[in-house]
C-alpha positions in Angstrom: 6.9 84.2 -58.5 6.8 82.2 -55.6 6.8 84.5 -52.4 9.4 82.3 -51.1 11.8 84.4 -53.3 10.0 87.4 -53.2 11.8 91.0 -54.6 14.8 88.3 -55.0 16.8 89.7 -57.9 19.4 86.8 -59.1 22.8 88.0 -61.5 22.8 85.0 -63.6 25.9 85.3 -64.9 27.4 82.1 -67.6 29.2 81.8 -71.0 27.6 79.2 -72.6 24.6 80.1 -74.3 23.1 76.7 -73.9 23.3 76.7 -70.2 22.2 80.5 -69.7 19.2 80.2 -71.5 18.4 77.1 -70.0 19.0 78.0 -66.3 17.2 81.4 -67.0 14.6 79.6 -67.6 13.9 77.7 -64.7 15.1 80.5 -62.6 12.6 82.8 -64.2 9.8 81.9 -62.7 11.1 82.1 -58.6 12.7 85.1 -59.5 13.2 88.3 -61.6 16.5 87.2 -63.1 19.4 89.3 -64.9 21.4 87.7 -67.6 24.8 88.7 -68.1 27.1 86.6 -70.5 30.9 87.9 -68.5 32.1 88.8 -65.2 32.4 93.2 -66.6 28.8 92.5 -67.5 28.6 90.6 -63.8 30.2 93.5 -62.1 28.2 96.0 -63.9 24.9 94.9 -63.0 25.7 94.2 -59.3 27.3 97.9 -59.6 23.8 99.1 -60.9 21.8 97.5 -58.4 19.3 99.6 -57.1 17.4 97.4 -54.7 18.3 96.2 -51.5 21.2 94.4 -51.7 20.1 91.7 -49.0 17.9 90.6 -51.7 20.4 90.3 -54.5 21.9 87.3 -55.4 25.0 86.1 -58.3 25.4 83.2 -59.7 28.0 82.6 -61.8 30.5 80.5 -63.9 34.1 81.1 -63.1 35.9 81.1 -66.5 34.4 83.3 -68.5 35.6 85.7 -71.3 37.0 90.1 -70.0 36.8 89.0 -66.1 36.4 85.9 -64.2 32.9 85.7 -62.2 34.9 84.8 -59.1 37.2 88.4 -59.5 34.1 90.3 -61.0 33.1 88.9 -57.5 36.4 89.4 -55.0 36.2 93.1 -57.4 32.9 93.9 -55.4 33.6 92.8 -52.0 36.9 94.4 -52.3 35.6 97.5 -52.6 32.7 98.0 -50.3 31.9 95.7 -47.8 28.1 95.9 -48.5 28.5 93.7 -50.9 29.1 91.0 -48.5 25.1 90.6 -48.0 24.9 89.5 -51.9 24.3 86.1 -51.6 26.9 84.7 -54.2 27.5 81.2 -55.9 30.3 80.2 -57.4 29.8 77.5 -60.5 32.4 75.5 -62.9 33.0 72.0 -64.6 36.6 72.1 -63.3 36.1 70.8 -59.6 39.7 72.7 -58.7 37.6 75.9 -59.3 35.8 75.7 -55.5 39.3 77.3 -54.2 39.2 79.8 -56.2 35.7 80.9 -54.5 37.2 79.8 -51.4 39.7 82.6 -51.7 37.1 85.1 -52.1 36.0 83.5 -49.2 32.5 81.8 -50.2 32.1 79.9 -47.9 29.3 76.1 -49.1 28.2 78.0 -51.8 30.5 76.8 -54.8 28.6 74.2 -57.5 29.9 71.3 -60.2 28.5 71.3 -62.7 28.5 68.3 -65.3 28.3 67.8 -69.0 24.6 67.9 -70.4 23.4 68.2 -66.8 19.4 68.6 -66.3 20.0 68.9 -63.1 21.6 72.4 -63.1 18.9 74.9 -62.5 17.5 72.4 -59.5 20.5 72.5 -57.7 20.5 76.5 -57.3 17.7 76.6 -56.6 18.5 74.4 -53.3 21.6 75.5 -52.3 19.3 79.0 -52.7 16.7 78.4 -50.7 19.5 76.8 -48.4 21.2 80.2 -47.8 18.4 82.1 -47.2 16.8 80.0 -44.5 19.9 79.3 -42.7 21.6 82.5 -43.1 24.2 81.4 -40.2 25.5 78.3 -43.4 26.3 81.8 -45.5 29.5 82.7 -43.7 32.1 84.5 -45.2 36.0 84.8 -43.9 36.1 87.5 -42.2 33.1 85.9 -39.2 30.0 88.1 -41.4 27.3 86.2 -41.0 24.4 86.9 -43.6 21.2 88.2 -42.1 18.3 87.9 -43.8 
């Protein structure tokens, strides 16, 4: 595990088996990864996480069964302000889904997936690296700046 991401846990919420498995295989090299298949499992995994929230990252698809990824994150943020410490990155093949992630106050953390995208894990990893190295860019709509 790379010391750059030492101690970070990543909840990966993706209902497409192929995408989830390929992301998991590449991201587990850098992080402890908790793979889940829908927004409800994402919500439960975040609620059951016992580590430092500053070291938790959520990477989630938008449109999923049970509960959409953006709605699961919105629910976490609404229930307890401590979840503002969590890095949240939304993904979707539908570019207009970015508005849902911006609607919950997450800025600069939406990834537009493409079918058969081979470099998605690298894009996710680079986005996480950028947020960790430049926490001021990770700004929630109420002005909260995530500091590590």
